[in-house]
N, C-alpha and C positions, 0 to 999 in steps of 0.2 A: 183279445185273451182271456182266458178263463183264469178265477185265481188260482185253480192248480197250476196252471202253466208257470203264470209269476213266481209261486212257490217253487218249483221245481227250477225255473234259472234261476233263482236266489240261489239256492243249493249250486248249483254247479260254480256262480261267481264266485261264491265262498270256497269251494276245493279249489281251486284256482290261486289263491294266497296260501293257500296250505300252515300257515304255522301264524296264527293273529291276537293281540288283548282284546277282549272285550271291556270296555267301561259297561260295569255290571252294577247296576242298584238293586234290583230284584220288580222293576215296574214292567209296567205290559209289555213295553217298547224290546229295552236290554234282556229280559224274560225270552221273548220268542226269536230274538235274534241269539241269544245263546242256545237252544231246542234246533233253531234253524243250521246254527252251527255245528255243532251235534252228529247231526244226521245229512251233512255234506262230505262226510269222510274226510276232513282236514285233519294235519298231522299233527297239531299242539294247537292247543285251545288252554287261553289262558284267561280266567276271569275274575278282574280286577276291583273291590268296591271301594271309595272311599269312604273313612268314618271320619266326622267330626261330632262335634255339639252340633250342629244343625241337622244331626240325621237320625228319626227316630229310631230308637233301638229296638223296636218290634219288627222295622222296616228290615235293619238290620239282620236279624233273626233269621226274618224272613227270607233273605236271600241267601243266607249261609244255608238253609235247610233245605230251600231248591235247589241252587247250584251242586250240593251233595246228593238228591235224587236224580240227576240227569250225570251225577259221574263226573262231572267238571273239575278241573284244577279250581280253587276258586283262592284270589289273597286279597287280604284286607289289610288295606293299605291307612298310615293319619295322615289328615288332611291339614293345610292351617292355615285357612282362608282368612279367619277370625283375628290373627296376629296381622294381616294384611287391612291398613288403619283402610283404603278404597274400597276395600271391601266392607270392613265393619260400619264405617259410616251410611251403607244400604243408597249408593246413586241407584239410579234408576238400572245402568247397566253392571249391578253389581255381580250378576250369573256372570259374567265376565271372569271377571276373576279367580273365580272359585274354578270355574270349568279349567282356568289358566293353570290355576295351583295343580288342579289333577290332573289332567293332559299333557302338562310338563315332567309329572313325577313318572304317567305309562311311557313316555318319551324315552327316559331314562332308564326304565325295566326293560323295554323293548331295546334300546340301543345292548345291555348287558348284557341281555341272552338270545340277542343276534334275531329279534321275531320283527318282521320285517312290516307289519302293519297291526295298526290300530284302527278299533271301529267303536261308532259307538249306535243308538237306538232312533236316532232323529228319523223320524218318516215324512210321508209328504204332507202332512198337514201341519208340522213344527213352522212350515214355510212361511205359515202366513201370522204366525204370530211372530209375538216379542221376542226374540229369544237371542243376548247379547253373547249367549255363550258360542254360538255357530264360527263366533270370528277368532275364537280360541281353538275351537278344533279346526279353523284354516290355519291359523298359523301352526300349529303345531301335526300339522299334516294328518289328520284323522279322517277316515274314511265312513260315510254312511252310508250302508248297503240298501237299507229299507226308503230310506230318499233316495238312492239313483235307479232303485227297482220301482219306484210311484206308489211304495205302500201306505196306504192309508191307515189312520188307527182303529176305524170299523174293518176294513179285512184283517189286519193284525188282529182284534177281537177275536174275529172267527175264524182264523185257522187258528189264532192260540185253543182254542176251546174244540176245535179238530182232533187237535195233537195232545187234548189232555191236560194241559197247563193249567193250575190252578187263578194264574194272570186275568184270563179272560174277559173274566168281569170284574177288574179287580178295579177300585175308583184310583183312580190320581193322584200320586202322593209326593207333590214337590216338596222340598227343603223344607226346615220349618221356618227358616228367614224371611221365605215370603207370605210373613204375616203378620208384617210389618211395615208401616207406611213408608216410602220410600223417603230417605233424610234421616230417620228417627235412628239413632246408634242402635248395634245389634252387640249384645252381650250372652255368654254363657249362660247367665244367671237368668234374662230374660228368654232366652231359648228354651231352658228347663222349665218354665213357668209355663209357656206354651203348650209343650210336650204332656207337660203332666195333666194340663186344662184339657187338652185333645185324648187324649186315652182316657181320663173319668169320665168323658161325654160320650164315648163307644160303649162303656161298659153299660150305657144305658141303653143301650140299642139305634144310637146312630150313626149310622154306619160311613157315610159322604158330609165333611163336612169342614169347617175352619174356625179357628178361634182369632181371627185378628186384634192384636194389640196394639191396643192405643194408649198405652202409659196406665195409668190408673185404671185404664177402660179396658173390657173384653167385649168385643163386639165381637157376638157369635152368628156363622151364618149356614143355615140348615135346610134342606129341600122344604117349603112348606108344608107337604102332609107329614111332615114332622116337627111341626109348631106345636101340636098336640101335646107333646111331650111337656113341656111347658108352661101347658095351661094346667097342668095336674099341677094339684097343690103341692103332693109329697115331694113327685121330682123336682118341681120349682126349687121349693127347700133346701135339697141336697145339692142343687147345684150353685146356687146365690152362695151357701157355707162352704162349699168346697174353694169356689173361685176366692173369695175373701181370703180363705185359709190360707191359700197362697200368692196373695198378697193384692190381687184387683178390688179395686173401691164400689166401681160402677161395672155393670153384669147389661148387655145387650141384645137383646136379639134382632137382626137387621132382619125388616119385614121383607127384603128384595130377596130374600133366602139366597140360597149357595150361588157363589157364581168364582168358579175357578179362574183364578188370577185376577180378582177384583181391582187390584190396585195397578194392573197395567191399563185397565178403562181411559183413564185419561191417556195415556200415551198413545194409547190405539185411536185414540180421537184426533188424535194432535200428527199421524202419520199420516 
């Protein structure tokens, strides 16, 4: 089956649902699903984005702009995961509690508005990663059309490019809570500090990075080809000064480079 055939079949399956809520973050997968839904002839599409301290402001703005450009009805709702100690204490299954909060709120909206389906952007590659949120999706009856149609991340990016979506080459943007070691308590203040640190570094030309928060220490992950920025005396001085101004005492560059989900590496080894 060609990629075009897979996309056609996806649109056919979406059209049969007629009315859907899409859990939409503005990331690669949910944006592609939103675009596919808009092309499928569904009678009612509602994109819903969860808003909390763990979502960077620039990501929320991007999601709003993209939904508007696609002429999709978009709603932002507040999620309360930080109020849940099971989440704030940052266990390895932290994502379950966040997704449970979001999906239960989406289920309430679906019930109130008579919308039969809630969709998310889980893809085929996600099945091989540590994803505690999948359990919450199953419990709330969330459908994953991209997973069901066996779309890989690369296929989604390829089709997104063909469709003119700005997300086709967008770096992965997991929530800010993923920047903390498991067992390290998550607070609104700590999330704000990480958000400020990453925003500052992006202004220096770093496109894909993570600031891992180890309390007084910021461990910066970037691709090895970007190490040159930290060798420059002027840039390094600015980075040190800014990081200290927001509360970090130690600023470290991780020589292993950028690794998405690096705090999951030990978990994956134990599986």
